[in-house]
C-alpha positions in Angstrom: 134.3 116.9 140.6 137.0 114.5 139.4 135.0 113.0 136.5 136.3 112.7 133.0 133.8 115.1 131.4 133.7 115.4 127.6 131.3 118.3 126.9 131.7 120.3 123.7 130.9 123.9 124.4 130.7 123.1 128.1 126.9 122.6 128.1 126.4 120.4 131.2 124.5 122.1 134.0 125.8 121.8 137.6 122.5 120.5 138.8 122.9 117.5 136.6 126.5 116.9 137.6 125.4 117.1 141.3 123.0 114.2 140.7 125.9 111.8 139.9 128.1 112.8 142.8 127.6 109.5 144.6 129.3 107.3 142.1 133.0 106.4 141.6 134.5 109.5 140.1 137.5 107.7 138.7 135.9 104.9 136.6 133.4 106.7 134.4 133.2 109.3 131.6 130.4 111.9 131.5 128.9 113.3 128.3 126.1 115.7 127.6 122.7 114.0 127.0 122.6 112.7 123.4 119.9 113.9 121.0 118.4 111.7 118.3 116.6 113.5 115.5 115.2 110.4 113.9 113.2 108.0 116.1 110.0 106.0 115.6 108.1 105.6 118.9 105.1 104.1 117.1 102.4 105.6 119.3 99.6 106.4 118.7 98.5 103.6 116.3 101.1 100.9 116.6 101.6 100.3 120.3 102.3 96.6 119.7 105.6 97.6 118.1 106.7 100.3 120.7 105.2 102.8 123.0 106.4 106.2 124.0 107.3 104.9 127.4 109.3 101.9 126.2 111.0 103.8 123.5 112.0 106.6 125.8 113.2 104.1 128.4 115.4 102.6 125.7 116.6 106.1 124.7 117.6 106.8 128.3 119.5 103.5 128.5 121.4 104.6 125.4 122.4 108.0 126.9 119.7 110.1 125.1 117.8 112.9 126.8 115.9 114.2 123.8 114.5 112.4 120.7 112.5 113.7 117.7 109.8 111.3 116.7 108.6 110.7 113.2 105.1 111.2 111.8 104.2 107.8 110.2 101.6 107.1 112.9 97.9 106.6 113.1 96.5 109.2 113.0 99.2 110.9 111.0 99.9 114.2 112.7 99.0 116.5 109.8 97.1 119.2 111.7 96.7 120.1 115.4 93.8 117.8 116.0 95.7 114.7 114.8 98.9 115.8 116.5 97.2 116.3 119.9 96.9 112.6 120.7 100.6 112.1 120.4 101.3 115.2 122.5 99.1 113.9 125.2 100.9 110.5 125.3 104.3 112.2 125.4 103.2 114.4 128.3 101.9 111.4 130.2 104.5 108.7 129.4 107.8 110.0 128.1 110.7 109.5 130.5 113.0 111.9 128.5 112.2 114.9 126.4 110.4 114.2 123.1 109.5 116.6 120.3 107.4 115.3 117.4 107.6 116.0 113.7 104.5 117.1 111.9 103.8 115.5 108.5 104.6 117.4 105.3 101.4 116.2 103.5 98.0 115.1 104.7 98.2 111.4 105.7 101.7 111.4 104.3 100.0 110.7 100.9 101.9 113.5 99.0 98.7 115.0 97.6 97.7 117.9 99.9 99.9 120.1 102.0 99.4 119.5 105.8 98.6 122.4 108.1 102.2 123.3 108.8 101.3 126.6 110.4 98.9 125.0 113.0 101.5 122.4 114.0 104.6 124.6 114.0 104.6 125.7 117.7 104.6 122.0 118.8 107.0 120.4 116.4 110.7 120.2 115.5 109.9 120.5 111.8 108.1 118.5 109.2 108.7 115.1 107.6 106.9 112.5 105.6 109.4 110.0 106.8 108.9 106.5 105.4 107.9 108.1 102.1 109.5 110.5 99.8 107.5 113.5 98.6 107.2 112.6 94.9 105.9 115.8 93.5 108.4 118.6 92.9 105.8 121.4 93.2 104.5 119.9 96.5 107.9 120.0 98.0 108.4 123.5 96.8 105.2 124.6 98.5 106.2 122.8 101.7 109.7 124.4 101.7 108.2 127.8 101.1 105.8 127.5 104.0 108.5 126.0 106.3 110.8 128.9 105.5 108.0 131.3 106.4 107.5 129.5 109.7 111.3 129.1 110.5 111.0 125.3 110.6 113.1 122.5 109.1 112.0 120.2 106.4 113.5 116.8 107.3 113.2 114.7 104.1 113.0 111.0 103.5 114.4 111.0 100.0 113.1 108.1 97.9 111.9 108.2 94.3 109.3 105.6 94.0 109.7 105.2 90.2 113.2 103.8 90.8 112.4 101.2 93.5 111.2 98.4 91.3 109.9 96.4 94.2 113.4 95.9 95.7 114.1 94.9 99.2 117.9 95.3 99.6 120.6 97.3 97.8 121.1 96.7 94.1 124.6 95.2 94.5 126.6 92.0 94.5 124.7 90.3 97.3 121.3 90.9 95.6 122.6 89.6 92.3 124.2 86.5 93.8 121.1 85.6 95.9 118.4 86.4 93.5 116.9 89.5 95.2 115.5 92.5 93.4 117.7 95.4 94.3 117.0 99.1 95.3 119.1 101.5 93.2 121.2 104.2 94.8 119.6 106.6 92.4 116.3 106.2 94.2 117.9 108.2 97.1 120.3 110.6 95.5 118.1 111.7 92.6 115.5 113.1 95.1 118.2 114.8 97.2 119.5 116.5 94.0 116.0 117.8 93.3 115.5 119.0 96.9 118.8 120.9 97.3 117.8 122.9 94.2 114.5 123.7 95.8 116.2 124.5 99.1 118.5 126.9 97.3 115.5 128.5 95.6 113.3 128.8 98.7 115.9 129.4 101.4 114.4 126.7 103.5 116.2 124.9 106.2 116.6 121.5 104.7 117.7 118.3 106.4 118.3 114.9 104.7 117.4 111.8 106.6 119.5 108.6 106.7 122.0 109.3 104.0 123.3 106.0 102.6 125.0 106.5 99.2 128.3 108.0 98.0 126.4 110.1 95.5 124.2 111.6 98.2 127.3 112.7 100.2 128.8 114.4 97.2 125.6 116.2 96.3 125.2 117.5 99.8 128.9 118.5 100.0 128.6 120.5 96.8 125.3 122.1 98.0 126.9 123.3 101.2 129.7 124.8 99.2 127.3 127.0 97.3 125.4 128.1 100.3 122.4 125.8 100.5 121.1 125.6 104.0 121.3 121.9 104.2 122.3 119.4 106.9 122.1 115.6 106.9 122.3 112.6 109.1 123.5 109.0 108.6 122.9 106.0 111.0 125.4 103.7 112.7 124.5 100.7 110.5 125.5 102.6 107.4 128.9 103.6 108.9 129.8 100.1 110.2 128.1 97.6 107.8 127.6 97.1 104.0 125.8 94.7 101.8 128.5 92.1 102.1 127.5 91.7 105.8 123.9 90.8 104.9 122.2 87.6 106.0 118.8 86.6 104.9 117.3 87.7 108.2 114.8 90.5 109.0 117.3 92.2 111.3 119.3 93.2 108.3 116.5 94.9 106.5 116.0 98.6 106.7 115.2 101.6 104.5 117.4 102.8 102.9 119.2 99.4 102.7 122.8 98.7 103.5 124.8 99.8 100.5 128.2 98.6 99.3 131.6 99.1 100.8 132.4 102.2 98.6 129.2 103.9 99.9 130.3 103.1 103.5 133.7 104.6 102.9 132.1 107.7 101.4 129.9 108.1 104.5 132.9 107.8 106.8 134.7 110.4 104.8 131.6 112.6 105.0 131.6 112.3 108.8 135.3 113.1 109.0 135.1 116.2 106.8 131.9 117.5 108.2 129.6 117.0 105.3 127.5 114.7 107.5 126.5 116.8 110.4 125.0 114.2 112.8 124.4 110.6 113.5 120.8 109.5 114.2 119.6 105.9 114.8 116.3 105.7 112.7 115.2 103.6 115.6 112.3 101.7 114.0 110.9 98.8 116.1 108.6 96.1 114.7 107.1 93.0 116.2 109.0 89.7 116.2 106.5 88.3 113.6 107.0 91.3 111.3 110.8 90.8 111.4 110.7 87.0 111.0 110.3 86.7 107.3 113.8 87.2 106.0 115.0 90.0 103.7 112.2 89.7 101.2 109.2 89.4 103.5 110.1 91.3 106.7 109.1 94.9 107.3 111.9 97.5 107.0 113.4 98.9 110.1 115.8 98.1 112.9 116.3 99.4 116.5 119.3 101.4 117.5 118.8 103.6 120.6 120.6 101.2 123.0 123.4 100.3 120.6 124.4 103.5 118.8 127.1 104.9 121.1 128.8 101.5 121.9 128.9 100.6 118.2 130.2 104.0 117.1 132.7 104.2 120.0 134.0 100.7 119.2 134.2 101.1 115.4 135.0 104.7 114.9 136.8 106.0 118.0 138.7 103.0 119.2 139.9 102.4 115.6 141.1 106.0 115.3 138.7 107.1 112.6 137.4 110.1 114.6 138.1 111.4 118.0 135.8 110.8 121.0 135.1 114.6 121.1 134.0 114.5 117.5 131.6 111.6 118.1 130.1 113.4 121.1 129.6 116.5 119.0 127.8 114.5 116.3 125.4 113.1 119.0 124.9 116.2 121.0 125.7 119.7 119.9 125.1 119.4 116.1 121.6 117.9 116.2 120.5 120.2 119.0 121.7 123.3 117.1 120.1 122.3 113.9 116.7 121.6 115.4 116.7 124.4 118.0 116.9 122.1 121.0 118.4 123.2 124.3 122.1 122.4 124.6 122.1 121.7 128.3 119.6 118.8 128.6 121.1 116.4 131.1 124.0 114.0 130.8 124.9 110.3 130.5 127.6 108.5 132.4 129.6 105.7 130.7 132.0 103.0 131.6 134.1 103.0 128.4 136.1 100.0 129.5 133.0 97.7 129.7 133.3 95.0 127.0 130.3 92.8 126.1 128.3 91.3 123.3 125.1 93.1 122.2 122.2 91.0 123.5 118.7 92.1 122.4 117.3 90.2 125.3 118.5 93.0 127.5 116.9 95.8 125.6 114.2 98.1 127.1 112.7 98.7 123.6 110.0 96.4 122.5 111.9 95.9 119.3 114.6 93.2 119.1 115.8 93.4 115.5 119.3 94.8 115.3 122.0 94.0 112.8 124.5 94.2 115.6 123.2 91.3 117.6 126.1 89.4 119.1 128.6 92.0 118.2 131.4 92.7 120.6 131.5 96.3 121.7 132.9 98.7 124.3 131.0 101.2 126.4 128.1 100.8 128.7 125.8 103.5 129.9 125.5 103.3 133.7 123.4 106.4 134.3 121.3 109.0 132.5 120.3 112.3 134.2 117.8 114.9 133.1 116.7 118.0 135.0 118.8 117.1 138.0 117.1 113.7 138.3 118.4 110.2 137.5 116.1 108.6 134.9 118.1 105.5 134.2 120.6 103.6 136.2 122.3 100.2 136.0 120.0 98.5 133.5 116.7 99.9 134.6 114.5 102.9 134.3 114.4 104.8 137.6 
């Protein structure tokens, strides 16, 4: 058709390509629809932060056609009855494809195993995201059941005994500005425990939002000995470090921004394939909840509408990875790991568009991004799903 189509494994359907036939074929680049395996849509329970509709509209604006949504909701989806309200909202309001995670434990409290069997047909896997599973035996039981069901355990790795009330990384910025820091060991120690359990049980194990150099090395070694482990990191960990911090809520997330050596190790992990995919951990909060600086604000930033432009600008245009590699990290790899269809729509991009990130333009209800004001390249002009345009030129269609 004359488009510059970059599609690993040639997964774009002709019906989706036909839907964009009316635009200038020489100006734009076409990618398969992105898939984000770590998104917080906040509904049910926290609709003042985000709704399924606003979150999926933001996803469409970012070029995504499928997102996996986390279980820290109200009610927590820990059996079919508590999962059903979320499924109903998704059916009614989602503008792209959404698959939820079920919780690993009842109420995400870490005390009783959730009804994984009952939720399995409706979920992408199981996660207590926002909390690490503290008890080793509980995680072993969860992995054993997930293995039996053929589902993925997607783990938020955080050892509560090593947090010490911290709010940012335990590094130079924290020391110089009087903040209590969060140690890197709070993340990597639990990953080390879990890869042993994954090896023992044969479970499909996925590590959420990897942020430390030690985590990358543990996962690299686990893969080398045959552990069925994959992992994700997020754009902010690849582009920023704790030297970029400002005492503003938009720089507070969990895990926190680490130091420059961690960022370099994450980039190396992306380059050598240790890190399998990039997810946003899109986590919107209200303006009030993010207005209390690094110490008082809730943890979480938004990312669906900025992920590709930031990664394209900082990794591809600077020669760190190829455009094809970035597209694979955002499309094929996440879809294969979580059993999602490979041919779910497409997004159309003007890669020459240059602009400053402005949260006032976002379709998400969240506005807290560490990339506010950053100069980037790449603007999504259209997203297509099932042969229909769902987003075009700044608005949901």
